[in-house]
C-alpha positions as CSV (number, residue, x, y, z in Angstrom):
1,M,0.0,0.0,0.0
2,A,1.3,3.5,-0.8
3,T,2.8,5.6,2.0
4,A,4.0,9.2,1.9
5,N,6.0,10.1,-1.2
6,T,5.4,6.8,-2.8
7,L,3.2,5.9,-5.8
8,T,1.0,2.9,-6.4
9,R,-1.2,2.6,-9.4
10,I,-4.2,0.3,-9.5
11,A,-6.2,-0.3,-12.7
12,L,-9.8,-1.5,-12.8
13,L,-10.8,-3.1,-16.1
14,G,-13.8,-5.1,-17.2
15,A,-16.8,-5.3,-19.5
16,E,-19.7,-2.9,-19.2
17,S,-21.9,-3.1,-16.1
18,T,-19.4,-5.1,-14.0
19,G,-19.0,-2.6,-11.2
20,K,-15.8,-0.9,-12.0
21,T,-17.0,2.6,-10.9
22,Q,-18.6,1.3,-7.7
23,L,-15.5,-0.8,-6.8
24,G,-13.2,2.2,-7.4
25,L,-15.3,4.4,-5.1
26,A,-15.4,1.7,-2.4
27,L,-11.6,1.2,-2.6
28,A,-10.9,4.9,-2.4
29,L,-13.2,5.3,0.6
30,A,-11.7,2.3,2.4
31,L,-8.1,3.5,1.9
32,R,-8.9,7.1,2.8
33,A,-10.5,6.0,6.0
34,R,-7.1,4.5,6.9
35,G,-5.3,7.8,6.3
36,Q,-4.0,7.0,2.8
37,E,-3.6,9.6,0.0
38,V,-5.8,8.3,-2.8
39,H,-6.6,9.7,-6.3
40,L,-9.6,8.2,-8.0
41,V,-9.4,8.8,-11.8
42,S,-12.8,8.5,-13.4
43,E,-13.6,7.2,-16.8
44,Y,-12.9,9.9,-19.4
45,L,-15.3,8.3,-22.0
46,R,-18.2,9.0,-19.7
47,T,-17.3,12.7,-19.5
48,W,-16.8,12.8,-23.3
49,C,-20.2,11.1,-24.1
50,D,-22.0,13.4,-21.7
51,A,-20.4,16.5,-23.3
52,Q,-21.0,15.4,-26.9
53,G,-24.3,13.6,-26.5
54,R,-23.1,10.6,-28.5
55,T,-20.6,7.8,-28.6
56,P,-17.2,8.4,-30.3
57,E,-16.4,7.7,-33.9
58,P,-13.4,5.5,-34.8
59,H,-11.1,8.4,-35.4
60,E,-11.9,9.8,-31.9
61,Q,-10.8,6.8,-30.0
62,A,-7.1,7.5,-29.8
63,Q,-7.7,11.0,-28.3
64,I,-10.0,9.5,-25.6
65,A,-7.4,6.8,-24.8
66,Q,-4.7,9.5,-24.4
67,Q,-6.9,11.7,-22.2
68,Q,-7.5,8.7,-19.9
69,A,-3.8,8.0,-19.7
70,D,-2.9,11.6,-19.0
71,A,-5.5,11.8,-16.2
72,V,-3.6,9.0,-14.4
73,L,-0.1,10.2,-15.1
74,Q,-0.7,13.6,-13.6
75,H,-0.7,12.1,-10.1
76,T,2.8,11.4,-8.8
77,S,2.2,10.2,-5.2
78,G,-0.2,8.2,-3.1
79,T,-2.5,5.4,-4.5
80,V,-3.9,6.1,-7.9
81,I,-7.0,4.1,-8.7
82,A,-7.9,4.2,-12.4
83,D,-11.6,3.5,-13.2
84,T,-10.5,2.0,-16.6
85,T,-7.4,2.6,-18.7
86,P,-6.6,3.0,-22.5
87,M,-6.8,-0.8,-22.6
88,M,-10.6,-0.7,-22.5
89,T,-10.6,1.9,-25.3
90,A,-8.4,-0.4,-27.4
91,V,-10.6,-3.4,-26.7
92,Y,-13.8,-1.5,-27.7
93,S,-12.1,-0.1,-30.8
94,H,-11.2,-3.7,-31.7
95,K,-14.7,-5.0,-30.9
96,L,-16.8,-2.2,-32.5
97,F,-14.6,-1.0,-35.4
98,N,-12.2,-3.9,-36.0
99,D,-9.4,-1.4,-35.2
100,K,-6.4,-2.9,-33.4
101,S,-4.2,0.1,-33.7
102,L,-4.5,1.2,-30.1
103,Y,-3.3,-2.0,-28.5
104,A,0.4,-1.0,-28.5
105,M,-0.1,2.3,-26.7
106,A,-2.6,0.7,-24.3
107,A,-0.2,-2.2,-23.5
108,A,2.7,0.2,-22.8
109,H,0.5,2.3,-20.5
110,Q,-0.9,-0.8,-18.7
111,R,2.6,-2.0,-17.8
112,M,2.9,1.1,-15.6
113,Y,0.4,-0.2,-13.1
114,D,1.4,-2.1,-10.0
115,M,-1.8,-4.2,-10.1
116,T,-4.6,-4.7,-12.6
117,L,-8.0,-5.9,-11.4
118,V,-10.6,-7.3,-13.8
119,T,-14.2,-7.1,-12.6
120,G,-16.0,-10.4,-13.0
121,L,-19.3,-11.0,-14.9
122,D,-21.3,-12.0,-11.8
123,L,-23.2,-8.7,-11.5
124,P,-26.5,-8.2,-13.3
125,W,-26.3,-6.0,-16.4
126,V,-27.9,-2.5,-16.0
127,A,-28.6,0.0,-18.7
128,D,-26.6,3.3,-18.5
129,G,-27.5,5.7,-21.3
130,L,-25.2,5.9,-24.3
131,Q,-22.3,3.9,-23.0
132,R,-23.8,0.4,-22.7
133,D,-24.6,-1.9,-25.6
134,G,-26.3,-4.8,-23.9
135,P,-25.6,-7.9,-21.8
136,Q,-24.7,-9.9,-25.0
137,V,-21.4,-8.0,-25.4
138,R,-20.0,-8.7,-21.9
139,E,-18.6,-12.1,-22.5
140,P,-16.8,-11.3,-25.7
141,V,-15.4,-8.0,-24.2
142,D,-14.3,-9.9,-21.1
143,A,-12.5,-12.4,-23.4
144,L,-10.8,-9.6,-25.3
145,V,-9.7,-7.8,-22.1
146,R,-8.0,-11.0,-20.8
147,A,-6.5,-11.8,-24.2
148,A,-5.1,-8.2,-24.5
149,L,-3.6,-8.4,-21.0
150,H,-2.1,-11.8,-21.7
151,S,-0.5,-10.5,-25.0
152,A,0.9,-7.5,-23.2
153,G,2.4,-9.6,-20.5
154,V,0.4,-7.9,-17.8
155,A,-0.6,-9.9,-14.7
156,Y,-4.1,-9.5,-13.4
157,K,-6.6,-10.8,-10.9
158,V,-10.3,-11.1,-11.3
159,V,-12.7,-9.8,-8.6
160,Y,-16.1,-11.3,-7.9
161,G,-18.7,-10.8,-5.2
162,Q,-21.6,-8.5,-4.2
163,G,-21.3,-5.2,-2.3
164,E,-18.8,-5.3,0.5
165,E,-17.9,-8.8,-0.4
166,R,-16.6,-7.5,-3.7
167,L,-14.5,-4.8,-1.9
168,N,-13.0,-7.4,0.4
169,N,-12.2,-9.6,-2.5
170,A,-10.4,-6.7,-4.2
171,L,-8.4,-6.0,-1.0
172,L,-7.5,-9.6,-0.9
173,A,-6.4,-9.6,-4.5
174,L,-4.3,-6.5,-3.8
175,G,-2.6,-8.2,-0.9
176,W,-4.2,-5.8,1.6
177,E,-6.4,-8.4,3.5
178,D,-4.8,-7.4,6.8
179,K,-6.3,-3.9,6.3
180,V,-9.9,-5.2,6.2
181,A,-11.3,-4.1,9.5
182,N,-14.6,-6.0,9.3
183,P,-14.9,-8.7,12.1
184,L,-17.1,-10.8,9.8
185,H,-14.4,-10.9,7.1
186,H,-13.5,-14.6,7.3
187,T,-17.2,-15.6,7.2
188,M,-17.7,-13.3,4.2
189,M,-14.7,-14.8,2.4
190,S,-16.2,-18.3,2.8
191,A,-19.5,-17.1,1.3
192,A,-17.6,-15.3,-1.4
193,Q,-15.9,-18.5,-2.5
194,T,-19.3,-20.2,-2.9
195,T,-20.7,-17.2,-4.9
196,R,-17.6,-17.2,-7.1
197,T,-17.9,-20.9,-7.9
198,Q,-21.5,-20.4,-8.9
199,A,-20.8,-17.4,-11.0
200,Q,-17.9,-19.1,-12.8
201,Y,-20.1,-22.2,-13.6
202,A,-22.8,-19.9,-15.0
203,L,-20.2,-18.1,-17.2
204,N,-18.7,-21.3,-18.4
205,R,-22.1,-23.1,-18.9
206,G,-20.6,-26.2,-17.4
207,R,-18.2,-26.8,-20.3
208,T,-15.1,-27.3,-18.2
209,A,-14.4,-28.4,-14.6
210,W,-13.2,-26.0,-12.0
211,A,-9.9,-26.8,-10.3
212,C,-9.8,-23.9,-7.8
213,D,-12.1,-22.3,-5.3
214,K,-9.7,-19.6,-4.1
215,C,-11.0,-16.1,-4.3
216,S,-9.3,-14.0,-7.0
217,D,-6.6,-16.6,-7.6
218,A,-4.6,-15.4,-10.6
219,E,-3.4,-18.8,-11.7
220,C,-6.9,-20.3,-11.5
221,E,-8.2,-17.4,-13.6
222,H,-5.6,-17.9,-16.3
223,R,-6.4,-21.6,-16.4
224,L,-10.1,-20.7,-16.7
225,F,-9.4,-18.4,-19.6
226,T,-7.3,-20.9,-21.4
227,D,-10.0,-23.6,-21.0
228,L,-12.7,-21.2,-22.2
229,L,-10.7,-20.5,-25.3
230,K,-10.2,-24.2,-26.0
231,A,-13.9,-24.9,-25.5
232,A,-14.9,-22.1,-27.8
233,K,-12.8,-23.6,-30.7
């Protein structure tokens, strides 16, 4: 965890309606309550869409990605929590416009983070104005995010759970479990493992067996992704 005059960057990635913004806010509140200097960088695309009253065209994606990166890089101390990064812009450019040109810039920027968290698909999809296309895009976007991180050589952990459970799982994934002050923490973690197993089975539709019930275990998630790719072929 960041202390005075140090810098820690945390990235939150994931498909639409998977709780990135809520998780970012919860993490920021939890760390500030412990006296930490925290900078929460919001999603620039949301600001852009609100100002323009539309979604961006293909040629506008690069500028949005750069603005998102610049908003993170302006902070030089404390813990910086990025509610998405240029990697998500690159993924959507690929998905919507078949444009892979932003991946190189996005990968270089992503390597600057100390930890990347990917929000799982266990939350219900909720409409949100111009920015969300529908629940049918979440699985392919999730797959593209994981593939892009793998190609970039960026380690990540996936966070599941509802409400405070999701926050605690994120703290566990970040290695900050000793900072969780909730006396019900261990009970909640047991419940989180059950929820995670159920959510994974629903995502996978029973096509492959699960070998791990640990919360946000990176190796398990990478095996999961590999198995999903094999099953989809």
